[in-house]
N, CA, C, O and the ligand as a Tripos MOL2 file, in Angstrom:
@<TRIPOS>MOLECULE
protein
  301   299    76     0     0
PROTEIN
NO_CHARGES

@<TRIPOS>ATOM
      1 N          -3.0820   -0.9660  -27.4520 N.3       1 MET1
      2 CA         -2.9250   -1.0390  -26.0320 C.3       1 MET1
      3 C          -4.0980   -1.9960  -25.4200 C.2       1 MET1
      4 O          -4.1500   -2.3130  -24.2310 O.2       1 MET1
      5 N          -5.0040   -2.3930  -26.3900 N.am      2 GLU2
      6 CA         -6.1360   -3.1070  -25.8000 C.3       2 GLU2
      7 C          -5.6840   -4.6010  -25.4810 C.2       2 GLU2
      8 O          -6.4410   -5.3260  -24.8340 O.2       2 GLU2
      9 N          -4.4640   -5.0560  -25.9290 N.am      3 GLU3
     10 CA         -3.9460   -6.3270  -25.5230 C.3       3 GLU3
     11 C          -3.2960   -6.4640  -24.2190 C.2       3 GLU3
     12 O          -2.7440   -7.5180  -23.9040 O.2       3 GLU3
     13 N          -3.3360   -5.4580  -23.4540 N.am      4 ARG4
     14 CA         -2.6120   -5.3440  -22.1910 C.3       4 ARG4
     15 C          -3.1180   -6.1950  -21.0860 C.2       4 ARG4
     16 O          -2.3610   -6.5550  -20.1850 O.2       4 ARG4
     17 N          -4.3480   -6.5240  -21.1190 N.am      5 PHE5
     18 CA         -5.0870   -7.1110  -20.1240 C.3       5 PHE5
     19 C          -5.4080   -8.6320  -20.3760 C.2       5 PHE5
     20 O          -5.8120   -9.0280  -21.4690 O.2       5 PHE5
     21 N          -5.2170   -9.3980  -19.3760 N.am      6 CYS6
     22 CA         -5.6520  -10.9430  -19.5800 C.3       6 CYS6
     23 C          -7.1090  -11.0450  -19.7740 C.2       6 CYS6
     24 O          -7.8990  -10.5360  -18.9790 O.2       6 CYS6
     25 N          -7.5040  -11.7500  -20.9090 N.am      7 PRO7
     26 CA         -9.0650  -11.8460  -21.0260 C.3       7 PRO7
     27 C          -9.6830  -12.7850  -20.0480 C.2       7 PRO7
     28 O         -10.9090  -12.8220  -19.9380 O.2       7 PRO7
     29 N          -8.9040  -13.5470  -19.3300 N.am      8 GLU8
     30 CA         -9.4840  -14.4390  -18.3960 C.3       8 GLU8
     31 C          -9.6950  -13.9120  -17.0490 C.2       8 GLU8
     32 O         -10.7840  -14.1340  -16.5190 O.2       8 GLU8
     33 N          -8.7730  -13.2200  -16.3990 N.am      9 CYS9
     34 CA         -8.8350  -12.6630  -15.0100 C.3       9 CYS9
     35 C          -8.9030  -11.1560  -15.0710 C.2       9 CYS9
     36 O          -9.3550  -10.5190  -14.1190 O.2       9 CYS9
     37 N          -8.4650  -10.5720  -16.1680 N.am     10 GLY10
     38 CA         -8.5230   -8.9810  -16.3210 C.3      10 GLY10
     39 C          -7.3740   -8.3750  -15.6840 C.2      10 GLY10
     40 O          -7.3020   -7.1490  -15.6010 O.2      10 GLY10
     41 N          -6.3940   -9.1960  -15.1900 N.am     11 HIS11
     42 CA         -5.0080   -8.5720  -14.7470 C.3      11 HIS11
     43 C          -4.1200   -8.1390  -15.8450 C.2      11 HIS11
     44 O          -4.2250   -8.6210  -16.9730 O.2      11 HIS11
     45 N          -3.2930   -7.2860  -15.5540 N.am     12 VAL12
     46 CA         -2.3280   -6.8850  -16.5370 C.3      12 VAL12
     47 C          -1.4230   -8.0440  -16.9790 C.2      12 VAL12
     48 O          -0.9580   -8.7530  -16.0870 O.2      12 VAL12
     49 N          -1.1430   -8.2960  -18.1720 N.am     13 LYS13
     50 CA         -0.3570   -9.3550  -18.6440 C.3      13 LYS13
     51 C           1.0590   -8.9600  -18.6090 C.2      13 LYS13
     52 O           1.5130   -7.9010  -19.0420 O.2      13 LYS13
     53 N           1.7790  -10.0140  -17.9930 N.am     14 GLU14
     54 CA          3.3170   -9.6740  -17.8020 C.3      14 GLU14
     55 C           4.0250   -9.7130  -19.1710 C.2      14 GLU14
     56 O           4.9760   -8.9820  -19.4470 O.2      14 GLU14
     57 N           3.4900  -10.6200  -20.0050 N.am     15 GLU15
     58 CA          4.0670  -10.8010  -21.3340 C.3      15 GLU15
     59 C           3.0460  -10.5900  -22.4330 C.2      15 GLU15
     60 O           2.1520  -11.4200  -22.5960 O.2      15 GLU15
     61 N           3.1460   -9.4790  -23.2140 N.am     16 TRP16
     62 CA          2.1710   -9.1740  -24.1550 C.3      16 TRP16
     63 C           2.0050  -10.0990  -25.3280 C.2      16 TRP16
     64 O           1.0180  -10.0600  -26.0640 O.2      16 TRP16
     65 N           2.9450  -10.8800  -25.4640 N.am     17 THR17
     66 CA          2.9920  -11.8420  -26.6470 C.3      17 THR17
     67 C           2.1060  -13.1290  -26.3680 C.2      17 THR17
     68 O           1.7440  -13.8900  -27.2660 O.2      17 THR17
     69 N           1.8010  -13.2870  -25.0440 N.am     18 LEU18
     70 CA          1.0140  -14.3920  -24.6280 C.3      18 LEU18
     71 C          -0.4800  -13.9920  -24.6970 C.2      18 LEU18
     72 O          -0.8320  -12.8150  -24.6160 O.2      18 LEU18
     73 N          -1.3240  -14.9990  -24.8460 N.am     19 PRO19
     74 CA         -2.6930  -14.6130  -24.8340 C.3      19 PRO19
     75 C          -3.2980  -14.1750  -23.4960 C.2      19 PRO19
     76 O          -4.2340  -13.3870  -23.3590 O.2      19 PRO19
     77 N          -2.5740  -14.8480  -22.4670 N.am     20 PHE20
     78 CA         -3.1470  -14.5370  -21.0390 C.3      20 PHE20
     79 C          -2.0230  -14.2040  -20.2450 C.2      20 PHE20
     80 O          -0.8850  -14.2560  -20.7110 O.2      20 PHE20
     81 N          -2.2860  -13.8270  -18.9500 N.am     21 CYS21
     82 CA         -1.2760  -13.6430  -17.8410 C.3      21 CYS21
     83 C          -0.6530  -14.8710  -17.5870 C.2      21 CYS21
     84 O          -1.1630  -15.8870  -18.0600 O.2      21 CYS21
     85 N           0.4740  -14.9480  -16.8450 N.am     22 HIS22
     86 CA          1.1180  -16.2400  -16.6410 C.3      22 HIS22
     87 C           0.3330  -17.1650  -15.8800 C.2      22 HIS22
     88 O           0.3550  -18.3440  -16.2310 O.2      22 HIS22
     89 N          -0.3220  -16.8380  -14.9430 N.am     23 ALA23
     90 CA         -1.1190  -17.7830  -14.1700 C.3      23 ALA23
     91 C          -2.2590  -18.5480  -15.0030 C.2      23 ALA23
     92 O          -2.4530  -19.7620  -14.9540 O.2      23 ALA23
     93 N          -2.9580  -17.6480  -15.7550 N.am     24 CYS24
     94 CA         -3.9650  -18.1240  -16.6800 C.3      24 CYS24
     95 C          -3.3730  -18.9890  -17.7630 C.2      24 CYS24
     96 O          -3.9050  -20.0430  -18.1100 O.2      24 CYS24
     97 N          -2.2350  -18.5120  -18.2990 N.am     25 TYR25
     98 CA         -1.6050  -19.2330  -19.4030 C.3      25 TYR25
     99 C          -1.1400  -20.6550  -18.9050 C.2      25 TYR25
    100 O          -1.1340  -21.5940  -19.7010 O.2      25 TYR25
    101 N          -0.7710  -20.8120  -17.6570 N.am     26 LYS26
    102 CA         -0.2550  -22.1200  -17.2170 C.3      26 LYS26
    103 C          -1.3970  -23.0270  -17.1510 C.2      26 LYS26
    104 O          -1.2440  -24.2020  -17.4830 O.2      26 LYS26
    105 N          -2.6370  -22.5480  -16.7140 N.am     27 GLN27
    106 CA         -3.8710  -23.3430  -16.6490 C.3      27 GLN27
    107 C          -4.3050  -23.6840  -18.1610 C.2      27 GLN27
    108 O          -4.7860  -24.7710  -18.4810 O.2      27 GLN27
    109 N          -4.0920  -22.6920  -18.9900 N.am     28 PHE28
    110 CA         -4.4980  -22.8330  -20.3870 C.3      28 PHE28
    111 C          -3.7050  -24.0430  -21.0050 C.2      28 PHE28
    112 O          -4.2600  -24.9340  -21.6480 O.2      28 PHE28
    113 N          -2.4150  -23.9930  -20.7630 N.am     29 ARG29
    114 CA         -1.4660  -24.9670  -21.3740 C.3      29 ARG29
    115 C          -1.8620  -26.3790  -20.7220 C.2      29 ARG29
    116 O          -1.8440  -27.3740  -21.4470 O.2      29 ARG29
    117 N          -2.1750  -26.4760  -19.5440 N.am     30 LEU30
    118 CA         -2.6340  -27.7890  -18.9050 C.3      30 LEU30
    119 C          -3.7910  -28.2720  -19.6810 C.2      30 LEU30
    120 O          -3.7870  -29.4190  -20.1280 O.2      30 LEU30
    121 N          -4.8220  -27.4370  -19.8760 N.am     31 GLU31
    122 CA         -5.9330  -27.8020  -20.5140 C.3      31 GLU31
    123 C          -5.7780  -28.2270  -22.0300 C.2      31 GLU31
    124 O          -6.4020  -29.1710  -22.5140 O.2      31 GLU31
    125 N          -4.9310  -27.4790  -22.6940 N.am     32 ILE32
    126 CA         -4.5180  -27.9190  -24.1200 C.3      32 ILE32
    127 C          -3.9180  -29.2110  -24.0420 C.2      32 ILE32
    128 O          -4.2760  -30.0450  -24.8730 O.2      32 ILE32
    129 N          -2.9740  -29.5530  -23.0940 N.am     33 ASN33
    130 CA         -2.4150  -30.8640  -23.0310 C.3      33 ASN33
    131 C          -3.5130  -31.9230  -22.9480 C.2      33 ASN33
    132 O          -3.4640  -32.9460  -23.6310 O.2      33 ASN33
    133 N          -4.4470  -31.6690  -22.1450 N.am     34 GLN34
    134 CA         -5.5710  -32.5880  -21.8790 C.3      34 GLN34
    135 C          -6.2430  -32.7940  -23.2020 C.2      34 GLN34
    136 O          -6.4720  -33.9500  -23.5580 O.2      34 GLN34
    137 N          -6.5800  -31.7880  -23.9610 N.am     35 VAL35
    138 CA         -7.1740  -31.9310  -25.1850 C.3      35 VAL35
    139 C          -6.3720  -32.6390  -26.2590 C.2      35 VAL35
    140 O          -6.8870  -33.4140  -27.0650 O.2      35 VAL35
    141 N          -5.1310  -32.3420  -26.2290 N.am     36 LYS36
    142 CA         -4.1590  -32.9960  -27.2170 C.3      36 LYS36
    143 C          -4.1120  -34.4900  -26.8910 C.2      36 LYS36
    144 O          -4.2040  -35.3070  -27.8070 O.2      36 LYS36
    145 N          -3.9860  -34.8390  -25.7420 N.am     37 GLU37
    146 CA         -3.9440  -36.2390  -25.3450 C.3      37 GLU37
    147 C          -5.2410  -36.9830  -25.7480 C.2      37 GLU37
    148 O          -5.1780  -38.1260  -26.2000 O.2      37 GLU37
    149 N          -6.3490  -36.3720  -25.5930 N.am     38 LEU38
    150 CA         -7.6090  -36.9060  -25.9650 C.3      38 LEU38
    151 C          -7.6430  -37.1190  -27.4530 C.2      38 LEU38
    152 O          -8.0310  -38.1810  -27.9420 O.2      38 LEU38
    153 N          -7.2100  -36.0390  -28.2040 N.am     39 LEU39
    154 CA         -7.3010  -36.1940  -29.6730 C.3      39 LEU39
    155 C          -6.3710  -37.2100  -30.2000 C.2      39 LEU39
    156 O          -6.6050  -37.7420  -31.2840 O.2      39 LEU39
    157 N          -5.2480  -37.5360  -29.4470 N.am     40 LYS40
    158 CA         -4.3980  -38.5460  -29.8750 C.3      40 LYS40
    159 C          -4.9990  -39.8950  -29.9430 C.2      40 LYS40
    160 O          -4.8120  -40.6870  -30.8660 O.2      40 LYS40
    161 N          -5.7940  -40.1160  -28.8180 N.am     41 LYS41
    162 CA         -6.4400  -41.2990  -28.7090 C.3      41 LYS41
    163 C          -7.7420  -41.4060  -29.6010 C.2      41 LYS41
    164 O          -8.0480  -42.4590  -30.1590 O.2      41 LYS41
    165 N          -8.4690  -40.2740  -29.6960 N.am     42 GLN42
    166 CA         -9.6720  -40.3170  -30.5150 C.3      42 GLN42
    167 C          -9.6550  -39.1080  -31.4630 C.2      42 GLN42
    168 O         -10.3400  -38.1370  -31.1430 O.2      42 GLN42
    169 N          -8.9670  -39.0740  -32.5530 N.am     43 PRO43
    170 CA         -8.7130  -37.8530  -33.3800 C.3      43 PRO43
    171 C         -10.0430  -37.4360  -34.0780 C.2      43 PRO43
    172 O         -10.1030  -36.3530  -34.6600 O.2      43 PRO43
    173 N         -11.0690  -38.2510  -34.0290 N.am     44 THR44
    174 CA        -12.2230  -37.8770  -34.8020 C.3      44 THR44
    175 C         -13.3070  -37.0310  -33.9550 C.2      44 THR44
    176 O         -14.3540  -36.6500  -34.4780 O.2      44 THR44
    177 N         -12.9880  -36.7760  -32.6550 N.am     45 LEU45
    178 CA        -13.8940  -36.1000  -31.8100 C.3      45 LEU45
    179 C         -14.2280  -34.6780  -32.3770 C.2      45 LEU45
    180 O         -13.3780  -33.9830  -32.9350 O.2      45 LEU45
    181 N         -15.4950  -34.3090  -32.1970 N.am     46 SER46
    182 CA        -15.8800  -32.8480  -32.4790 C.3      46 SER46
    183 C         -15.6140  -31.9880  -31.2470 C.2      46 SER46
    184 O         -15.3670  -32.4850  -30.1480 O.2      46 SER46
    185 N         -15.6680  -30.8150  -31.4530 N.am     47 VAL47
    186 CA        -15.5120  -29.8490  -30.3360 C.3      47 VAL47
    187 C         -16.3990  -30.0730  -29.2110 C.2      47 VAL47
    188 O         -16.0030  -30.0030  -28.0480 O.2      47 VAL47
    189 N         -17.7740  -30.3820  -29.5880 N.am     48 MET48
    190 CA        -18.6400  -30.7910  -28.5100 C.3      48 MET48
    191 C         -18.2890  -32.1330  -27.8050 C.2      48 MET48
    192 O         -18.5300  -32.2480  -26.6030 O.2      48 MET48
    193 N         -17.8320  -32.9600  -28.3790 N.am     49 ASP49
    194 CA        -17.3590  -34.2270  -27.9060 C.3      49 ASP49
    195 C         -16.2360  -33.9790  -26.8920 C.2      49 ASP49
    196 O         -16.2100  -34.5420  -25.7980 O.2      49 ASP49
    197 N         -15.3040  -33.1010  -27.3150 N.am     50 ILE50
    198 CA        -14.0960  -32.7770  -26.5410 C.3      50 ILE50
    199 C         -14.4940  -32.0610  -25.2380 C.2      50 ILE50
    200 O         -13.9540  -32.3280  -24.1640 O.2      50 ILE50
    201 N         -15.5090  -31.0950  -25.3890 N.am     51 ALA51
    202 CA        -16.0750  -30.4650  -24.2240 C.3      51 ALA51
    203 C         -16.6140  -31.4580  -23.2160 C.2      51 ALA51
    204 O         -16.3650  -31.4040  -22.0120 O.2      51 ALA51
    205 N         -17.3750  -32.3720  -23.8070 N.am     52 ARG52
    206 CA        -17.9780  -33.3250  -22.8740 C.3      52 ARG52
    207 C         -16.9620  -34.2140  -22.2420 C.2      52 ARG52
    208 O         -17.0970  -34.4730  -21.0470 O.2      52 ARG52
    209 N         -15.9250  -34.7270  -22.9340 N.am     53 GLU53
    210 CA        -14.9950  -35.6180  -22.4110 C.3      53 GLU53
    211 C         -14.0510  -34.9500  -21.4660 C.2      53 GLU53
    212 O         -13.5720  -35.6020  -20.5370 O.2      53 GLU53
    213 N         -13.7480  -33.6740  -21.6470 N.am     54 THR54
    214 CA        -12.8020  -33.0840  -20.8230 C.3      54 THR54
    215 C         -13.3300  -32.1700  -19.7720 C.2      54 THR54
    216 O         -12.6190  -31.7500  -18.8590 O.2      54 THR54
    217 N         -14.6790  -31.8470  -19.9260 N.am     55 GLY55
    218 CA        -15.3230  -30.9760  -18.9210 C.3      55 GLY55
    219 C         -15.1120  -29.5150  -19.1610 C.2      55 GLY55
    220 O         -15.6420  -28.6440  -18.4700 O.2      55 GLY55
    221 N         -14.2940  -29.2810  -20.1970 N.am     56 LEU56
    222 CA        -14.0220  -27.9100  -20.5890 C.3      56 LEU56
    223 C         -15.1720  -27.2360  -21.3530 C.2      56 LEU56
    224 O         -15.9180  -27.9120  -22.0610 O.2      56 LEU56
    225 N         -15.3280  -25.8610  -21.2120 N.am     57 SER57
    226 CA        -16.3220  -25.2920  -22.0060 C.3      57 SER57
    227 C         -16.0870  -25.1130  -23.3840 C.2      57 SER57
    228 O         -14.9240  -25.0340  -23.7790 O.2      57 SER57
    229 N         -17.0940  -25.0340  -24.2170 N.am     58 VAL58
    230 CA        -16.9130  -24.9420  -25.7880 C.3      58 VAL58
    231 C         -16.2020  -23.5940  -25.9870 C.2      58 VAL58
    232 O         -15.3740  -23.4810  -26.8910 O.2      58 VAL58
    233 N         -16.4670  -22.6770  -25.2590 N.am     59 ARG59
    234 CA        -15.8620  -21.2390  -25.3700 C.3      59 ARG59
    235 C         -14.3100  -21.3660  -25.1010 C.2      59 ARG59
    236 O         -13.5100  -20.6500  -25.7040 O.2      59 ARG59
    237 N         -13.9540  -22.2220  -24.2540 N.am     60 ARG60
    238 CA        -12.5600  -22.4970  -23.8830 C.3      60 ARG60
    239 C         -11.8300  -23.0980  -25.1480 C.2      60 ARG60
    240 O         -10.8290  -22.6120  -25.6760 O.2      60 ARG60
    241 N         -12.4730  -24.1890  -25.5290 N.am     61 LEU61
    242 CA        -11.9450  -24.9090  -26.7620 C.3      61 LEU61
    243 C         -11.8540  -24.0680  -27.9420 C.2      61 LEU61
    244 O         -10.8860  -24.1720  -28.6950 O.2      61 LEU61
    245 N         -12.9210  -23.1280  -28.1850 N.am     62 LYS62
    246 CA        -12.7900  -22.2460  -29.3010 C.3      62 LYS62
    247 C         -11.6350  -21.2650  -29.1400 C.2      62 LYS62
    248 O         -10.9970  -20.8690  -30.1150 O.2      62 LYS62
    249 N         -11.3630  -20.8600  -27.8200 N.am     63 GLN63
    250 CA        -10.1980  -20.0580  -27.5930 C.3      63 GLN63
    251 C          -8.8950  -20.7130  -27.9860 C.2      63 GLN63
    252 O          -7.9720  -20.0240  -28.4190 O.2      63 GLN63
    253 N          -8.7970  -21.9490  -27.8560 N.am     64 MET64
    254 CA         -7.5060  -22.8020  -28.1160 C.3      64 MET64
    255 C          -7.5010  -22.8050  -29.5450 C.2      64 MET64
    256 O          -6.4240  -22.5310  -30.0750 O.2      64 MET64
    257 N          -8.5200  -23.0690  -30.3110 N.am     65 LEU65
    258 CA         -8.5400  -23.0290  -31.6900 C.3      65 LEU65
    259 C          -7.9860  -21.6660  -32.2970 C.2      65 LEU65
    260 O          -7.1810  -21.5820  -33.2250 O.2      65 LEU65
    261 N          -8.5340  -20.6800  -31.6400 N.am     66 GLU66
    262 CA         -8.3630  -19.3030  -32.1580 C.3      66 GLU66
    263 C          -6.8290  -19.1190  -31.9330 C.2      66 GLU66
    264 O          -6.2170  -18.4780  -32.7870 O.2      66 GLU66
    265 N          -6.1800  -19.6020  -30.9040 N.am     67 PHE67
    266 CA         -4.7400  -19.3530  -30.7400 C.3      67 PHE67
    267 C          -3.8890  -20.3630  -31.3930 C.2      67 PHE67
    268 O          -2.6670  -20.3770  -31.2400 O.2      67 PHE67
    269 N          -4.5820  -21.2710  -32.1750 N.am     68 GLY68
    270 CA         -3.7930  -22.2850  -32.9180 C.3      68 GLY68
    271 C          -3.1400  -23.3070  -32.0860 C.2      68 GLY68
    272 O          -2.0790  -23.8170  -32.4460 O.2      68 GLY68
    273 N          -3.7690  -23.6480  -30.9120 N.am     69 SER69
    274 CA         -3.1820  -24.5010  -30.0020 C.3      69 SER69
    275 C          -3.3090  -25.9730  -30.4420 C.2      69 SER69
    276 O          -2.4660  -26.8180  -30.1390 O.2      69 SER69
    277 N          -4.4120  -26.2340  -31.1760 N.am     70 PHE70
    278 CA         -4.5330  -27.5170  -31.7830 C.3      70 PHE70
    279 C          -5.4000  -27.4250  -32.9430 C.2      70 PHE70
    280 O          -6.1990  -26.4970  -33.0650 O.2      70 PHE70
    281 N          -5.2700  -28.3720  -33.8210 N.am     71 GLN71
    282 CA         -5.9500  -28.2460  -35.1230 C.3      71 GLN71
    283 C          -7.0050  -29.2280  -35.2020 C.2      71 GLN71
    284 O          -6.8420  -30.3810  -34.8020 O.2      71 GLN71
    285 N          -8.1790  -28.7690  -35.7500 N.am     72 ARG72
    286 CA         -9.3760  -29.5950  -36.0320 C.3      72 ARG72
    287 C          -9.5350  -29.6030  -37.5640 C.2      72 ARG72
    288 O          -9.6200  -28.5490  -38.1930 O.2      72 ARG72
    289 N          -9.5730  -30.8000  -38.1430 N.am     73 PRO73
    290 CA         -9.7690  -30.7200  -39.6830 C.3      73 PRO73
    291 C         -11.1200  -30.1310  -40.1510 C.2      73 PRO73
    292 O         -11.2370  -29.6920  -41.2960 O.2      73 PRO73
    293 N         -12.1600  -30.1210  -39.2450 N.am     74 ASP74
    294 CA        -13.4140  -29.5750  -39.4970 C.3      74 ASP74
    295 C         -13.6510  -28.1270  -39.0360 C.2      74 ASP74
    296 O         -14.7610  -27.6100  -38.9100 O.2      74 ASP74
    297 N         -12.4480  -27.5320  -38.7960 N.am     75 TYR75
    298 CA        -12.5810  -26.0210  -38.3660 C.3      75 TYR75
    299 C         -11.9180  -25.2370  -39.3330 C.2      75 TYR75
    300 O         -11.8830  -24.0120  -39.2170 O.2      75 TYR75
    301 ZN         -5.0420  -14.0320  -16.1600 Zn       76 ZN76
@<TRIPOS>BOND
     1     1     2 1
     2     2     3 1
     3     3     4 2
     4     3     5 am
     5     5     6 1
     6     6     7 1
     7     7     8 2
     8     7     9 am
     9     9    10 1
    10    10    11 1
    11    11    12 2
    12    11    13 am
    13    13    14 1
    14    14    15 1
    15    15    16 2
    16    15    17 am
    17    17    18 1
    18    18    19 1
    19    19    20 2
    20    19    21 am
    21    21    22 1
    22    22    23 1
    23    23    24 2
    24    23    25 am
    25    25    26 1
    26    26    27 1
    27    27    28 2
    28    27    29 am
    29    29    30 1
    30    30    31 1
    31    31    32 2
    32    31    33 am
    33    33    34 1
    34    34    35 1
    35    35    36 2
    36    35    37 am
    37    37    38 1
    38    38    39 1
    39    39    40 2
    40    39    41 am
    41    41    42 1
    42    42    43 1
    43    43    44 2
    44    43    45 am
    45    45    46 1
    46    46    47 1
    47    47    48 2
    48    47    49 am
    49    49    50 1
    50    50    51 1
    51    51    52 2
    52    51    53 am
    53    53    54 1
    54    54    55 1
    55    55    56 2
    56    55    57 am
    57    57    58 1
    58    58    59 1
    59    59    60 2
    60    59    61 am
    61    61    62 1
    62    62    63 1
    63    63    64 2
    64    63    65 am
    65    65    66 1
    66    66    67 1
    67    67    68 2
    68    67    69 am
    69    69    70 1
    70    70    71 1
    71    71    72 2
    72    71    73 am
    73    73    74 1
    74    74    75 1
    75    75    76 2
    76    75    77 am
    77    77    78 1
    78    78    79 1
    79    79    80 2
    80    79    81 am
    81    81    82 1
    82    82    83 1
    83    83    84 2
    84    83    85 am
    85    85    86 1
    86    86    87 1
    87    87    88 2
    88    87    89 am
    89    89    90 1
    90    90    91 1
    91    91    92 2
    92    91    93 am
    93    93    94 1
    94    94    95 1
    95    95    96 2
    96    95    97 am
    97    97    98 1
    98    98    99 1
    99    99   100 2
   100    99   101 am
   101   101   102 1
   102   102   103 1
   103   103   104 2
   104   103   105 am
   105   105   106 1
   106   106   107 1
   107   107   108 2
   108   107   109 am
   109   109   110 1
   110   110   111 1
   111   111   112 2
   112   111   113 am
   113   113   114 1
   114   114   115 1
   115   115   116 2
   116   115   117 am
   117   117   118 1
   118   118   119 1
   119   119   120 2
   120   119   121 am
   121   121   122 1
   122   122   123 1
   123   123   124 2
   124   123   125 am
   125   125   126 1
   126   126   127 1
   127   127   128 2
   128   127   129 am
   129   129   130 1
   130   130   131 1
   131   131   132 2
   132   131   133 am
   133   133   134 1
   134   134   135 1
   135   135   136 2
   136   135   137 am
   137   137   138 1
   138   138   139 1
   139   139   140 2
   140   139   141 am
   141   141   142 1
   142   142   143 1
   143   143   144 2
   144   143   145 am
   145   145   146 1
   146   146   147 1
   147   147   148 2
   148   147   149 am
   149   149   150 1
   150   150   151 1
   151   151   152 2
   152   151   153 am
   153   153   154 1
   154   154   155 1
   155   155   156 2
   156   155   157 am
   157   157   158 1
   158   158   159 1
   159   159   160 2
   160   159   161 am
   161   161   162 1
   162   162   163 1
   163   163   164 2
   164   163   165 am
   165   165   166 1
   166   166   167 1
   167   167   168 2
   168   167   169 am
   169   169   170 1
   170   170   171 1
   171   171   172 2
   172   171   173 am
   173   173   174 1
   174   174   175 1
   175   175   176 2
   176   175   177 am
   177   177   178 1
   178   178   179 1
   179   179   180 2
   180   179   181 am
   181   181   182 1
   182   182   183 1
   183   183   184 2
   184   183   185 am
   185   185   186 1
   186   186   187 1
   187   187   188 2
   188   187   189 am
   189   189   190 1
   190   190   191 1
   191   191   192 2
   192   191   193 am
   193   193   194 1
   194   194   195 1
   195   195   196 2
   196   195   197 am
   197   197   198 1
   198   198   199 1
   199   199   200 2
   200   199   201 am
   201   201   202 1
   202   202   203 1
   203   203   204 2
   204   203   205 am
   205   205   206 1
   206   206   207 1
   207   207   208 2
   208   207   209 am
   209   209   210 1
   210   210   211 1
   211   211   212 2
   212   211   213 am
   213   213   214 1
   214   214   215 1
   215   215   216 2
   216   215   217 am
   217   217   218 1
   218   218   219 1
   219   219   220 2
   220   219   221 am
   221   221   222 1
   222   222   223 1
   223   223   224 2
   224   223   225 am
   225   225   226 1
   226   226   227 1
   227   227   228 2
   228   227   229 am
   229   229   230 1
   230   230   231 1
   231   231   232 2
   232   231   233 am
   233   233   234 1
   234   234   235 1
   235   235   236 2
   236   235   237 am
   237   237   238 1
   238   238   239 1
   239   239   240 2
   240   239   241 am
   241   241   242 1
   242   242   243 1
   243   243   244 2
   244   243   245 am
   245   245   246 1
   246   246   247 1
   247   247   248 2
   248   247   249 am
   249   249   250 1
   250   250   251 1
   251   251   252 2
   252   251   253 am
   253   253   254 1
   254   254   255 1
   255   255   256 2
   256   255   257 am
   257   257   258 1
   258   258   259 1
   259   259   260 2
   260   259   261 am
   261   261   262 1
   262   262   263 1
   263   263   264 2
   264   263   265 am
   265   265   266 1
   266   266   267 1
   267   267   268 2
   268   267   269 am
   269   269   270 1
   270   270   271 1
   271   271   272 2
   272   271   273 am
   273   273   274 1
   274   274   275 1
   275   275   276 2
   276   275   277 am
   277   277   278 1
   278   278   279 1
   279   279   280 2
   280   279   281 am
   281   281   282 1
   282   282   283 1
   283   283   284 2
   284   283   285 am
   285   285   286 1
   286   286   287 1
   287   287   288 2
   288   287   289 am
   289   289   290 1
   290   290   291 1
   291   291   292 2
   292   291   293 am
   293   293   294 1
   294   294   295 1
   295   295   296 2
   296   295   297 am
   297   297   298 1
   298   298   299 1
   299   299   300 2
@<TRIPOS>SUBSTRUCTURE
     1 MET1         2 RESIDUE 1 A MET
     2 GLU2         6 RESIDUE 1 A GLU
     3 GLU3        10 RESIDUE 1 A GLU
     4 ARG4        14 RESIDUE 1 A ARG
     5 PHE5        18 RESIDUE 1 A PHE
     6 CYS6        22 RESIDUE 1 A CYS
     7 PRO7        26 RESIDUE 1 A PRO
     8 GLU8        30 RESIDUE 1 A GLU
     9 CYS9        34 RESIDUE 1 A CYS
    10 GLY10       38 RESIDUE 1 A GLY
    11 HIS11       42 RESIDUE 1 A HIS
    12 VAL12       46 RESIDUE 1 A VAL
    13 LYS13       50 RESIDUE 1 A LYS
    14 GLU14       54 RESIDUE 1 A GLU
    15 GLU15       58 RESIDUE 1 A GLU
    16 TRP16       62 RESIDUE 1 A TRP
    17 THR17       66 RESIDUE 1 A THR
    18 LEU18       70 RESIDUE 1 A LEU
    19 PRO19       74 RESIDUE 1 A PRO
    20 PHE20       78 RESIDUE 1 A PHE
    21 CYS21       82 RESIDUE 1 A CYS
    22 HIS22       86 RESIDUE 1 A HIS
    23 ALA23       90 RESIDUE 1 A ALA
    24 CYS24       94 RESIDUE 1 A CYS
    25 TYR25       98 RESIDUE 1 A TYR
    26 LYS26      102 RESIDUE 1 A LYS
    27 GLN27      106 RESIDUE 1 A GLN
    28 PHE28      110 RESIDUE 1 A PHE
    29 ARG29      114 RESIDUE 1 A ARG
    30 LEU30      118 RESIDUE 1 A LEU
    31 GLU31      122 RESIDUE 1 A GLU
    32 ILE32      126 RESIDUE 1 A ILE
    33 ASN33      130 RESIDUE 1 A ASN
    34 GLN34      134 RESIDUE 1 A GLN
    35 VAL35      138 RESIDUE 1 A VAL
    36 LYS36      142 RESIDUE 1 A LYS
    37 GLU37      146 RESIDUE 1 A GLU
    38 LEU38      150 RESIDUE 1 A LEU
    39 LEU39      154 RESIDUE 1 A LEU
    40 LYS40      158 RESIDUE 1 A LYS
    41 LYS41      162 RESIDUE 1 A LYS
    42 GLN42      166 RESIDUE 1 A GLN
    43 PRO43      170 RESIDUE 1 A PRO
    44 THR44      174 RESIDUE 1 A THR
    45 LEU45      178 RESIDUE 1 A LEU
    46 SER46      182 RESIDUE 1 A SER
    47 VAL47      186 RESIDUE 1 A VAL
    48 MET48      190 RESIDUE 1 A MET
    49 ASP49      194 RESIDUE 1 A ASP
    50 ILE50      198 RESIDUE 1 A ILE
    51 ALA51      202 RESIDUE 1 A ALA
    52 ARG52      206 RESIDUE 1 A ARG
    53 GLU53      210 RESIDUE 1 A GLU
    54 THR54      214 RESIDUE 1 A THR
    55 GLY55      218 RESIDUE 1 A GLY
    56 LEU56      222 RESIDUE 1 A LEU
    57 SER57      226 RESIDUE 1 A SER
    58 VAL58      230 RESIDUE 1 A VAL
    59 ARG59      234 RESIDUE 1 A ARG
    60 ARG60      238 RESIDUE 1 A ARG
    61 LEU61      242 RESIDUE 1 A LEU
    62 LYS62      246 RESIDUE 1 A LYS
    63 GLN63      250 RESIDUE 1 A GLN
    64 MET64      254 RESIDUE 1 A MET
    65 LEU65      258 RESIDUE 1 A LEU
    66 GLU66      262 RESIDUE 1 A GLU
    67 PHE67      266 RESIDUE 1 A PHE
    68 GLY68      270 RESIDUE 1 A GLY
    69 SER69      274 RESIDUE 1 A SER
    70 PHE70      278 RESIDUE 1 A PHE
    71 GLN71      282 RESIDUE 1 A GLN
    72 ARG72      286 RESIDUE 1 A ARG
    73 PRO73      290 RESIDUE 1 A PRO
    74 ASP74      294 RESIDUE 1 A ASP
    75 TYR75      298 RESIDUE 1 A TYR
    76 ZN76       301 GROUP 0 **** ****
């Protein structure tokens, strides 16, 4: 039952299979697309580089890696 709450905003998740509630997941998807676009252009970027380029936090990028949203060869 510990998976019931969205780790981002703390609200109850509508969909237990998603990592976040719908609102946070939508934002998460947008950020993932941003990262994917960047990696398409510059596939050798490290997580730190991605964080700097996108303005996203390293914590956020690690969340994405954790959920398998994008792949880094060095991870
Ligand atoms: Zn949320």
